[in-house]
N, C-alpha and C positions, 0 to 999 in steps of 0.2 A: 649757332650750332646748338644742338639739344641731345645730349645721349642721355639714355636709358638704358639701367642694364637688369634685365632680371636672372636672378642667381640665388643660390642657394649657402650655405655655408661654407668658407673657405677651405675646402676638400678637392681632389680631383676637377673636372673640367672646371667648378667654379673657380677653384682658386687659379687653375691654368688663366684664366682668361682675368681675373682680378688684378694678378699677378703684372702685367703687361699696363693696368690701366694706373695702376700705383707708378711702374717704372717710367711713364712718360709723363705722368702729371695731368693726365687729360680727366678734368673734371664729369662725374656723372651722377644722375639720381641714380642711387641704389633700391631697388625693388624687389625685397627679400622674398623668395619662395621656399615655404616650408614644405619639403619634399616627403618629408613625416607622416603628414598630416596631408598626402596627395594632394594638394594643392594644384600641383604642377598637370591634374589630369581633370582640375575646373572648367568649365563651358567657356570662361572666360578668357583664360589662358590657354586653352585649347585654339580660339580664335585666334591669338595672336601664333601661335605655333602650333598647326596640326598635328606634330608628332609628340607634342603633350611633353618636353624635357627642355630643361635648362643647360648654359645659358642660352639666353634670348639676347641680343643688342636692337636697341631701336636708335637707329640716329634721323630726327628729323623726320620721324613716319617711314622711315624703310626700312624693314625687318633683316636683319642677319641671324641665323644659327651655324649651327657646328662650333666648337670651340678655336678648332686651327683656323676654319674660316674668318670667323670675327678675327683672332689674331692677327691674320694676315692685312684684314682689311683694315684695321687700326695704322698699320704701317705704311697702308697706302691712302689713306684718306687722309693721314695727321704726320707726314712728312718732313715738320718739322721740328716734332717730339725728338727727345731721346731714342736712335735706333735700335731694334729688336734684332733686326734681320741684315745681314751682312750688303753689302751696297754692291757687290762682284756678283758674275753670274755662277762659280764657283762655289763661292759660299753662303749662297742662297740657295745651288743645289745639296748642295751639304747639310743643311738646316733643313730641308725638306725632308730627305731621305730619312735623318733621324726623326723628326714629326710622323712621317709614314709608318716607322717601323715602332714607336710609341703609340699611334693610335689602333696597328693592327695586329702587336703582338706583344705587348705589355697592357694597357688599359683594361681590357675584360677579364685577363689573367688577378691583376692583381685585386682588382673588384671582386671577382668570383669568393676570395678567400674571406674576403672584408663583408658581403653577403652572408656567406655562410656561418660566419663566427657572432655575426651581431645582427644584422637584418632578418636571419631567420626567429630570433627571439620577438621581433616587432612582428613579422606576417607570422606567428602561431598562435601570438598574443588575440588576433582579429578571429572572431565568430564565421562560420565557416558559411553562413549566407551572407553576412558581412563584404569578408574577403571576398566573393564570386561578383560582388554588387561593385567591387572595387575595381576589380581583376575586367569588366566590363566598362569599364571608363578609359581604360588603357588605351592609347590609338593604335601603338605598335603593337604587332604578334611576339615579335620580342623582347619584350618589356614584359608583357604578360607571362610568359614562358619561364621570366628569373626568378620573376616574384614566385612561380610555383614551387620551380623547382627550390626557392628559399623554405619556402613552406615545408615542402616534403623531406628537403634535405639535398645536398648534391652527393653524387657517387664520390666514393672514393677516389677511381680512376679519373673521374673528372678534376678532381683536386690535384690528384699527382700530376696529371699533366698540366695542370695550371700551374703548381709551383715547378716543374721545370721549365717551363718558359719564361718565368720569373728567373731561374738561374743562369739561362741564356743571355738573357737581358742584361743581368748584372753583368754577368762574365764580358760579355759585350763592351759596358759602358766603362766599364774598369780598366779592360785594355787600348779602349779609344783614349781617355785621361791619362794615362800614360805615355799618350803620345803628345796630345794638343791639353792646353788649360781646359778646355769649354769642348762641349762634345762635335759643336760644325768647326774647332779652330779654337784661333785666338781669340774670339770676339765670345761674347755671353752673349747668348740670341733664346728664340723660342722652343728652340730646340730642347735648350736646357731649364726653360721652364716648364715644358710640357713633361719631361720624364720624373721631374721635381714634382711636380703636382699631383702625378699620376703613381710614382714609386718611390722617389728619392727621399721624399719628407717622412715616407710612413713603413720603410723598408725593416728598420728595425724593430716598430711595432707589431707589422704583420709577420714577420719573418724574421724570428731573432736570431735564427741557426745561420742565415744566410745573411743578414745585416751584419756581418761582424770585421773587427779591423785585420782577424786572417784571411779572409775569402776578399774583400772589395775596400781597401783603409784609401786608395784613390777616391772612391765614390764616397765615401763618409764624408771626406775632406770638403771634396766641392760640395757638397748638400749643405753643409757648414756654412761654407762661402756665401751661398743663394741665403741660407736663411738668416744672415747678417748684415743683408742687403737693405736699405730704409725701405725701399718699395715692398720687397717683401712680407717686410716686417708689418705694414702698416695691411698690407693686402691679409696677411694670417691675423689680425685684429679684427677684423669685419664678422656684424652681426654673424651668433650662430646660437639657434634655438633648438639644437640636436639635443634627441632625449639624454636624459643621463647615464642610460644604457649602451647608448651607442657613441659614447664620448671617443673611444678610439678608433670606430670606424672611419677607412679611410677611400671607398667609393661610395659615390651618390646614387640615394636610392630614388631611381627617378619615375 
């Protein structure tokens, strides 16, 4: 068995995959990709993942992309490791519902505020001609648009709508944690990992007016329980070469 994981600093999608590796005790070769130096768009990496994004798992030459897919793949490929997915169909369905919710209704909106506040610094510091050359190397139009938006600045309407989405997500998670100890029920699962990586671990930094005990005490306690897990501690200690100006950033520059 040979596992090689291409990843960035332990935030967002990279953290989302690093946590299961550490929780399950799976040995792997770590290949750090410096997103702020656009290493993910180098020809050698695009040859591995044509979308030019991390994380990417190479399992004995089989390439798996997309963080949610990678995490489910680990559950299927290594059933004898500590599970992060319920065994019963109902539990699986609940976990997957939350994963879909985070992937579609949380991730990009948290990320937008991170990009607006911090990646804009990086994007505006690149000379115009060089910036356009870098944009030509990005395979996905959506990512090119995101970089250009960061450089010019997201609109107030975009940022307000993104914050509204985050508020809705926080309220929904807070309500769920009043009914069950973890998002999918009584078991800590990939759904908890997903929301923690994209929002729970950074809520107080990016949205200090939302991440308060008056608004979401259960969510804050839940996030602290996750931070204290040995596997999460180990994941958060993984390599990080982030520009010091971007240390509080919580969404990956892909």
